[in-house]
Backbone as numpy.savetxt, mean C-alpha at the origin, in Angstrom:
# Nx Ny Nz CAx CAy CAz Cx Cy Cz
-4.79 23.75 21.34 -4.65 24.45 20.08 -4.22 23.45 19.00
-4.85 23.52 17.85 -4.53 22.62 16.75 -3.24 23.06 16.07
-2.46 22.09 15.58 -1.25 22.46 14.85 -1.63 23.12 13.53
-0.73 23.95 12.99 -1.06 24.60 11.72 -1.23 23.55 10.62
-2.12 23.85 9.68 -2.35 22.93 8.57 -1.14 22.91 7.65
-0.80 21.74 7.22 0.29 21.62 6.26 -0.26 21.96 4.88
0.47 22.76 4.10 -0.03 23.06 2.75 -0.15 21.79 1.93
-1.06 21.79 1.00 -1.25 20.62 0.12 0.07 20.30 -0.54
0.50 19.06 -0.41 1.77 18.64 -0.99 1.64 18.52 -2.50
2.72 18.81 -3.16 2.75 18.62 -4.61 3.07 17.16 -4.89
2.91 16.75 -6.14 3.21 15.37 -6.49 4.67 15.07 -6.16
5.58 16.01 -6.42 7.00 15.77 -6.13 7.21 15.57 -4.64
6.50 16.32 -3.80 6.63 16.17 -2.34 6.15 14.80 -1.90
5.09 14.29 -2.51 4.50 13.02 -2.11 5.28 11.81 -2.61
6.20 12.01 -3.52 6.93 10.90 -4.12 8.39 10.89 -3.68
8.63 11.16 -2.41 9.99 11.25 -1.90 10.55 9.91 -1.45
9.72 8.89 -1.36 10.17 7.60 -0.85 10.03 7.51 0.65
9.57 8.58 1.28 9.38 8.57 2.73 8.01 8.04 3.10
7.62 8.33 4.32 6.30 7.88 4.80 5.20 8.66 4.10
4.21 7.93 3.62 3.11 8.54 2.90 1.79 7.94 3.39
0.74 8.72 3.31 -0.55 8.28 3.84 -1.25 7.25 2.98
-0.89 7.10 1.72 -1.61 6.13 0.88 -1.22 4.69 1.23
-0.25 4.49 2.11 0.07 3.15 2.59 -0.52 2.89 3.98
-1.48 3.69 4.38 -2.19 3.50 5.65 -3.64 3.12 5.34
-4.22 2.29 6.18 -5.63 1.93 6.05 -6.26 1.88 7.43
-7.33 2.60 7.62 -8.06 2.62 8.88 -8.99 1.42 8.92
-8.86 0.59 9.94 -9.72 -0.58 10.11 -10.71 -0.23 11.21
-11.89 0.20 10.80 -12.90 0.68 11.76 -13.68 -0.44 12.41
-13.90 -1.52 11.66 -14.69 -2.65 12.17 -13.92 -3.95 11.98
-12.93 -4.23 12.84 -12.17 -5.47 12.69 -13.07 -6.70 12.74
-12.63 -7.77 12.09 -13.40 -9.01 12.05 -13.59 -9.61 13.43
-12.61 -9.45 14.29 -12.72 -9.97 15.66 -13.41 -8.91 16.51
-14.55 -9.28 17.08 -15.36 -8.32 17.83 -14.63 -7.71 19.02
-13.70 -8.47 19.62 -13.01 -7.98 20.80 -11.80 -7.10 20.46
-11.51 -6.90 19.19 -10.37 -6.09 18.79 -10.81 -4.66 18.51
-10.11 -3.67 19.06 -10.49 -2.28 18.79 -10.08 -1.86 17.37
-10.65 -0.79 16.92 -10.27 -0.22 15.62 -8.78 0.09 15.64
-8.16 0.04 14.48 -6.72 0.33 14.40 -6.38 0.82 13.01
-5.14 1.23 12.84 -4.64 1.67 11.55 -3.58 0.70 11.07
-3.77 0.16 9.89 -2.81 -0.79 9.32 -1.83 -0.03 8.43
-0.60 -0.49 8.42 0.47 0.09 7.59 0.95 -1.01 6.65
1.00 -0.73 5.37 1.38 -1.70 4.36 2.71 -2.38 4.70
3.73 -1.63 5.01 5.05 -2.20 5.31 5.02 -3.11 6.53
4.22 -2.75 7.53 4.11 -3.60 8.73 3.54 -4.97 8.37
2.55 -4.98 7.50 1.94 -6.25 7.09 2.94 -7.08 6.29
3.66 -6.45 5.38 4.67 -7.15 4.58 5.70 -7.79 5.50
6.17 -7.03 6.46 7.19 -7.53 7.38 6.63 -8.62 8.30
5.43 -8.40 8.84 4.84 -9.37 9.76 4.61 -10.73 9.10
4.29 -10.72 7.82 4.04 -11.97 7.10 5.30 -12.55 6.47
6.42 -11.86 6.62 7.68 -12.35 6.07 7.65 -12.48 4.56
7.02 -11.52 3.89 6.93 -11.59 2.43 8.31 -11.45 1.79
8.47 -12.11 0.65 9.68 -11.94 -0.13 9.64 -10.57 -0.81
10.74 -10.19 -1.46 10.78 -8.93 -2.19 9.66 -8.88 -3.23
9.56 -9.96 -4.03 8.55 -9.99 -5.10 7.13 -9.94 -4.53
6.88 -10.70 -3.47 5.56 -10.67 -2.84 5.24 -9.28 -2.30
6.22 -8.63 -1.68 6.01 -7.29 -1.15 5.70 -6.28 -2.23
6.42 -6.36 -3.35 6.16 -5.44 -4.48 4.77 -5.66 -5.06
4.38 -6.92 -5.21 3.04 -7.23 -5.72 1.97 -6.71 -4.76
2.17 -6.94 -3.47 1.22 -6.49 -2.45 1.08 -4.97 -2.45
2.20 -4.26 -2.55 2.15 -2.80 -2.57 1.41 -2.27 -3.79
1.61 -2.91 -4.96 0.90 -2.49 -6.16 -0.61 -2.71 -6.00
-0.98 -3.84 -5.42 -2.39 -4.12 -5.16 -2.96 -3.12 -4.16
-2.21 -2.84 -3.10 -2.62 -1.88 -2.07 -2.86 -0.51 -2.70
-1.92 -0.04 -3.54 -2.06 1.29 -4.17 -3.32 1.35 -5.03
-3.61 0.29 -5.77 -4.79 0.27 -6.63 -6.07 0.36 -5.80
-6.15 -0.42 -4.74 -7.33 -0.40 -3.88 -7.45 0.94 -3.15
-6.34 1.48 -2.66 -6.37 2.77 -1.96 -6.84 3.88 -2.88
-6.42 3.86 -4.14 -6.84 4.88 -5.10 -8.35 4.84 -5.31
-8.91 3.63 -5.35 -10.37 3.49 -5.51 -11.12 4.13 -4.36
-10.47 4.16 -3.18 -11.11 4.75 -1.99 -10.77 6.23 -1.81
-10.06 6.80 -2.78 -9.73 8.23 -2.71 -8.46 8.53 -1.94
-7.65 7.54 -1.62 -6.41 7.76 -0.89 -5.23 7.20 -1.70
-5.21 7.51 -2.98 -4.20 6.94 -3.86 -2.92 7.73 -3.94
-1.92 7.06 -4.46 -0.63 7.70 -4.73 -0.85 8.72 -5.84
-0.29 9.91 -5.71 -0.45 10.91 -6.77 0.04 10.35 -8.11
-0.77 10.46 -9.13 -0.41 9.99 -10.45 -0.54 8.49 -10.64
-1.09 7.78 -9.66 -1.23 6.31 -9.74 -2.08 5.94 -10.93
-1.62 4.97 -11.69 -2.37 4.46 -12.84 -2.67 2.98 -12.61
-3.93 2.61 -12.73 -4.36 1.24 -12.50 -3.61 0.28 -13.43
-3.51 0.62 -14.69 -2.85 -0.27 -15.65 -1.38 -0.49 -15.26
-0.69 0.57 -14.90 0.72 0.47 -14.52 0.89 -0.49 -13.34
0.07 -0.32 -12.30 0.17 -1.21 -11.15 -0.27 -2.63 -11.50
-1.24 -2.79 -12.39 -1.65 -4.13 -12.83 -0.49 -4.81 -13.56
0.22 -4.05 -14.39 1.39 -4.62 -15.08 2.48 -5.01 -14.09
2.65 -4.20 -13.04 3.63 -4.55 -12.01 3.22 -5.84 -11.31
1.92 -5.99 -11.03 1.45 -7.21 -10.37 1.73 -8.43 -11.24
1.46 -8.32 -12.55 1.72 -9.42 -13.46 3.22 -9.73 -13.49
4.04 -8.70 -13.54 5.50 -8.89 -13.57 5.98 -9.64 -12.33
5.58 -9.17 -11.14 6.05 -9.81 -9.91 5.43 -11.19 -9.72
4.20 -11.38 -10.16 3.59 -12.72 -10.10 4.37 -13.68 -10.99
4.80 -13.21 -12.16 5.61 -14.04 -13.06 6.94 -14.43 -12.42
7.56 -13.48 -11.72 8.83 -13.79 -11.04 8.60 -14.84 -9.95
7.48 -14.72 -9.22 7.17 -15.70 -8.17 6.95 -17.08 -8.79
6.21 -17.12 -9.91 5.97 -18.41 -10.58 7.27 -19.05 -11.05
8.20 -18.25 -11.57 9.47 -18.80 -12.04 10.28 -19.40 -10.90
10.12 -18.87 -9.70 10.89 -19.35 -8.54 10.20 -20.51 -7.83
8.98 -20.82 -8.24 8.21 -21.86 -7.57 8.45 -23.20 -8.25
8.86 -24.22 -7.46 9.05 -25.54 -8.07 7.74 -26.08 -8.65
7.88 -26.88 -9.69 6.71 -27.45 -10.37 5.92 -28.30 -9.44
């Protein structure tokens, strides 16, 4: 028996800071032929690569923009807003990088 359907979440429900589906990506055809399909989680990738705070914020903004293009975006996501966040965090990274 299938579990009951969850009612469509409101924007307020989706913006709780908890686990959300727009930070998931289904990898149906991995580049390595011997690897099975899997589901990637944005936070797992950030942690696995040891990203800094600024790198993680930039990556999440990029992820949200791409996910929205595929129809799995954060409710109310605005491309310009996330692009401005990417520029902001890229600037912070540049300031911390030695010449």
